[in-house]
N, C-alpha and C positions, 0 to 999 in steps of 0.2 A: 771688562764686563759689558755685554751687549746692552744697548739702550732699549728701554722698555717703550713699546709703541702702543699706548692705550687706544688709539684710533685705528681700527683695522683698515687694511689697504684694499681688500677685495670688495666688489659690489655687494656680494651676499653678506659679508661681515658688517659693512656699514649700514645696510638696510636692516639687518637683524638687530644691530646695536640701537638704531633709531627706534625701531618698533619696540624692542625690549624696554628701552628707557621710557617711551610713551606709555606702554602697558603698566610698567612698574609704578610710574607716577599716578596713573589713573586708578590702579588698584590700591595704591597707598592712600589716596584721597578717599576712595570708597571705604577702605578699612577704618580710616579715622572717623568718617561720618557714621559708620555702623557702631563704632565704639562710643561716639558721642551720643548717638540715639539710645544705646543701651544704658549709658550713664544717666541720660535724661529720664528714661523710664524708671530707673532705680531711684533717682531723686524724687520723681513725682510719686512713686509708690510710698516712700517714707513720709513725705509731706501729707499725702492723702490719709495715710494711716494715723498720723498725728492729729490731723484735723478731725477725723472721725472720732478719735478718743476725746478730743476737746469738746466736741458737741454732745458727748454722752452724759449720763447722769452720774455725778460723783458718788451717789449712794448705791449704785448698782453693783459695785464690785466688793462690797463689804460682806464678810461672813456673818452668820447669825450671832456669834459672840462679839461682834464688833471689831475683830482684828482683821488686818489686811492679809489676804491669802497669797502665798508665793506662787501657787499654780493657777491663779485666776485666768491667765492668758491661755492655758492649755485646756481648760474646761469650757463648757458652753457658758457664755456670758449670760448672767441673769439680769435682764434689763427691766427697768421700770417703764411706765407708759411714756415718760419723757424720753428715755433712752431709745424705746422703739420708734418714737416719732423722729428722733435724731437719725437713727439708722435708716428709717424710711427715706428721709431727705438725702442721706448719703447714697442709698441705692438708686434713688431717682437721678442722682448725678452720675450713676454708673461706675461707682468706685468702691464702696465700702466692702461688699462681700468678697470681691477679688483680693482686695488689699489685706483683709484679715486672714484669708487663706494663704496668701503668699508670704506672710510674716508669721512664723510659728510662735514667736514670743512677743506679746504686747503687754507691757507693764501697765499697772492700773492708773487711773486718773486721780490726781491729788488736788485738793483745794487748800490753798494756804494764803496767809495774809502777807507773807514776806516774799520778796523776789527770789526766784530759784537760782539766780545768777550767783555763782561762787566767786570768791576772790581769785583774781588772775585768769579767769576764763574769758575767752574772746568770742564775741557774738558773731553770728553768721548773717550778715545783712541780706545776702541773696536769698537764703532760705526764709528769712523773716518776711521779706517782701512777697515771696511765692505763697507762704502760708497765709498771710493776710489776704491775698487775692482769692485763695480757695475759700476762706471763711466768708469773704464778701460775696462770692458766688452763691453761697448758701443763705444769704440775707443776714449775715452776722457781721456787724461793724465793731471790731475789737478796738479798745482804747490803746492798747499797747501789745506788742508781740515780742517774745524773746525766744531765740533758738540757739542752743549751744550743743556741743558734742563733748562727752566725757567718758572715762572708763567706768565700768561697773564698780570697781573698787573705790572710785572717788565720789560716787553718788551717795548722798546721805541715807537713802532708803536701801540700797543694794550692797553697800560696802561690807555689811556684817552677814550677808546671806551667802555663805560658801556653797551650799547646795545649789542655789539658783545660778551662781556663776559657773559652776561645773556643768550644769545642764545647758547653759548658753554656749559654753565652750565646745561641748560635744555636738550640739545641734548646729550652730552657726560658725564655729571656729574660735580659736583662742584670741584672735585679734578683734573680736566683735566689740564695737563701741556702743554707747548709749546716746541716742539723740533725745534731748530734753526740750520740749516745746511748751512754752507758757504763754497765756494770753489773758488779758483783762476783758472779760466778756460782759455784755449788758445783763442786768438782772442777776449777777453773781458778785459776791463779795470777794475781794482779793484776786488772787491768781489761780487760774485753772492750769494745772501742770500735767502734761502727758509725757510718758516715757515710751520710746519705741526703740527696740533693738536695731542697730544699724550694722548689718553683717558686712564683712570685708568684701571688697570687689571680687567678683567671681573670676578667678584665673582661668577657669575652664572656658568661659565665654571669650576671653581675650585670645586664648590658644585657638579656639574655634574660628574666630574672625581671621587670625593670621593664617591658619591652615586653609581656610576657604579662599583667602586672597592668593596664597601661593598655588593652590590647585587651579584656580581660574587662570592665573598668570602662566603656569606651565602648559595648560591646555591651549591657550591662545598662542603662546610662543611656539609650541610644537606645530600647530596648524599653520602659522605664518612661515615657519622654517620649511615645511614641506612645500608650501606654495611658492616661496621664493627660490627654493632649490629647483623646482620644475622650470622656473624662468631662467635662473642663472647657470644651470648645468649646461644647456646647449651653448650659451655664450662662452663658458669656460672651454668647452671642446672646440668651438670656433676660434677662440683666441690661440689655443695650442696649435691648431691646424695652420692658422695664419703665420704664427712664428716659425713653424717648421718649413712652410713654403717660402718665407722670406729668407730662411737660412739655406735651403737646398735648391729652391726654384724647381722643384720636381713635383708636378701635380700627380696625385694618386686618385683612388676611387672617391667619387663625390661624397660629401657628408650627407647623412640622413637628416632630412628636415624634421625637426621635432620641437616641442614647446608651443608657446602661444603663437598666434597667427603672425604677429610682427616678427618674432624670432625666426619662424619658418621662412618668411619672405627674405629675411636677411641671409639665412643660410643658402637659400636657392640662388640669390644674387651673387653670393661669394663663390659658389660652385661654378657659376657661369663665368665670373671674372677670372677665377683661377684657371679654368680650362682655356680661356682666351689668351691669358698671359703665357701659359705653357705652350700654346701653339705658336705664339709670336717668338718665344725664345727658341723653340725648335727651328723655326724658319730662319731666325738670326744665325743659329749655329750652322745650318746648311749653307746660308749665304756667305758667312765668313770663311767656311771651309773652301767654298768655291773660289772666293777672292784670294785666299792664301795660296791655293793651288795655281790659279791663273797668274798670280804675280811671281811666285817663286820659280815657276817654270822658265819664263823669259830671263829672270835674274840668273838662273843657273846657266842658261845659254850664253848670256853676256859674259859670265865668268870664264866660260870656255873660250869665247872669242877674244877676250883681251890678252890671252896667252900669245896671240900672234902679234901683239904690239911690240915693237922692237925697243922703244924707249922704256927703260926700266922705271924711271921716275914717273912717267905718265901711267905706265901699267900699274904701279903701286897705288897711285892716287885713284885710279878707276876701281881697283880691287877693294880699296878702303871704302869707297862710296857704295859699292855694291854690298859690302859687309854691313855698313851702317844701315842701309835700307833694309837688309834682311833682319838685323837685330830689331829695328823699329817695328817691322812687320810682325816679328815673333812676339814682341811686347804687346802690340795691339791685340793680336789673337789670344794671347794668354790672359790679358785683362778682360776680354769678352767671355772667355771660357771659365774664369774663376768663379767658384760657387756653383757650377753646373756639373761637378764631378758626380759620377754615378756610384763610385765605391764609397764605403763607409770609412770614417777615420780609423786608423790603426794605432794601437798602443806602441809608442816608441820611447826609447831612452833618450831624452833630450840632450843630456850632456854629451853623449856619443855623437848625436847629430850635429851639435854645435862644434865639437872638436873636429869632425870630419870636414865641415865647411871651412874652418880656419886652416886646416892642413892644406886644402886646395890652394889657398892664397899663399901659404908658406912655400909650397912646392913651386909656385911661380915667382918666388923671391919677393913677395910683397910684404911690407911692414905691418903685419897683422898678428896680434898676440891674444891669447886667451888668458885673461887675468883672474877670473873666478868662475867656478862651475860646481854645481851641486847635482847629485844624482836624482833625477826626476823622471817618472814614467807618466806619460799623458797621451790620450788619444788625439792624433793630429793627422793631417794629410801631409805625409813626409815630403813628397816632391814639391808641393807648393810652399811649405815652410822653408825648405832649403832655398827655394827661389827668392823668397822675401828676405832671408838673411843675407844671401849673396848680394842682392840689390843694395841693402843698407851698408854692407862692408865695402862694396865697390864705390859707393858715393863717398864714404869716409876716406878711402884711399885716394880717390880722385881729387877731392877738394880739401881734405885735411892732411894729406900726405902720410897718414898712418891710421890704424884702427885698433881700438881695445875692445874686446868682446867679453861679455860676462853673462852667466846664467844664474839667476837668483830667484828667491821666492819672497814676496812681500805680502803678508796677510793672506788673502785668498787669491792672489795673482802670481802667475809665473812670468818673470820678466827676462826677455832676451834684449840685452842692452849693447849698443854699439856707440862708442865715443871716439871723437877725433879732436885734433888740435887746430882745426882750420878756422876760417873767418866767421863761421856760424851763419845764421840767417837773421835778417832784421825781424824784430818781433812782430811787426805788422805784416810780414810776408809769410809767416810760418803756415797759416791756414791755406794760403794760396798755393804754397808749394806742394800741397797734397792733391791739387787738382790736376787732371790730365793735361799734358803738353805745356806745363808751366815750369820754367827754369828760372834760376836766380840771376842776379846781375854779376858784373865783374868776371871772376873766373868761371862762373857757371854759364858759359856761352856755348855755341855750337862746336867750337874747336875742342873744348875740353869736356863737354857734356853730351848727353844723348838726346832722345826725343822728349824728355820730360815725363816719362812714364814709370820710372823706377820706384819713386815714393808712392805714386798712386797705386801701383800693383802691390806693393808691400802693405799698404793700408787695406786694400781689398782682401788680401790673403788673411790679414789679422782679423778683419770683420767676419770672414768666412768661418773662422774658428770661434766666433763669439767674443773676440777681444777687440783691441784697438791699437793704433799706432800713435805714439806720443812723441812729438818733437819739442826740444827745449834747448836753449843756449846754456852752456855751462858757465858758472860764475868765473872760472879761471880761463875761459876762452874755449871755443870749439862748439861742436854740436853734439847733443845726446839724442839718439833715436832709440825708442823702446817699443818692442812688441809685447803687449800685455795680454796674456791668455788666462782666462778664469779657470780656477781649479774645479768648480762645480760643474 
């Protein structure tokens, strides 16, 4: 199972993630503050309504027959002069009219000698303190204040009033509670008790806050995405162009400068640099071609002249030296040209390619065997890959006396492996052996080795294909050389 990467790798992804996180946190804080403000307004409304009822006249809500009316909160309240004065004080505070209209059900004010607190009920200290503060703001210093919340069925006045509970449930919802506020007020005997319907929290308001938060978040996120896309898209194109140029070293039409000014300047500078590098590479190819021609011509002439040497031993030594110089020159020119091929990779059957190279050595009676091979088709530069495989097999035969070749697949890599039974390479010398003109010690001298370009050329060819050359000593002895080519 692939590992999950919660943190994106691209610049666009990381910036969007950071902005999205910041926006989400900010909008969440805003939503919480809005919800708290809504709850604070709701709480203040309930307490103001209770305070207004407590400041009213207890006799104002009685019917002519002296019975308490169930629909008193739905009809126009008949207030005495004291009730009107209390209402006037509430309106001067800017609360009463709005609170009564906002609460469709206000139960009547009761005057009792006993505490309204029932057994097992828990008082609300926060509400009590807030209610006391409201009363004090109206010039009323209460001796004691009690605020509790109970169901309509548990209240002594409303528990037998089925019709009242049904109307409350239809109007405010089935979960509506009753807030009972009681206070010992000056110039009144006992407790003044007000009952205010406490409707459940409005789910619609919560959904509205969440919806508003998500809408603002999506708007800001989309705006930031479009802005960041305008910035990062030219960078993405420039990155792809740079990777292609590093792989092919072939400059094409200049990129169109777009995006912010800094990005446009970067693209312009890249175009100039790419053109300059392309010109230098072309000059290098011309120069190397001329050098190769100028050196190979006299070498060919020397090869003809040595035929006149009568001493066979001397003639053989001279021919070997000329051949060694020619091979070194070919390796140098090949290393300079690798990666500058004009043709595209062609799809080749790698098992057939590997087998044909192994057969070349078998025809020369070399101890080379193909131990494992799987049928694989992959786009490669056939000539160059053959050259790399030949170099690795030649090294294995020269220094390890034999070579075992295999073609396998490991994960997302194609592996061309060449193993020998030779002395291997000291661990601290493996990296150095991949550098040009570097040879090992002992048997890897000028008498048994070349110019030290075989591994360097194989590495360059592997990198030309987007892969790598990996050298490692085998636990049982010998060297393992692998050309790893990515499938993607």
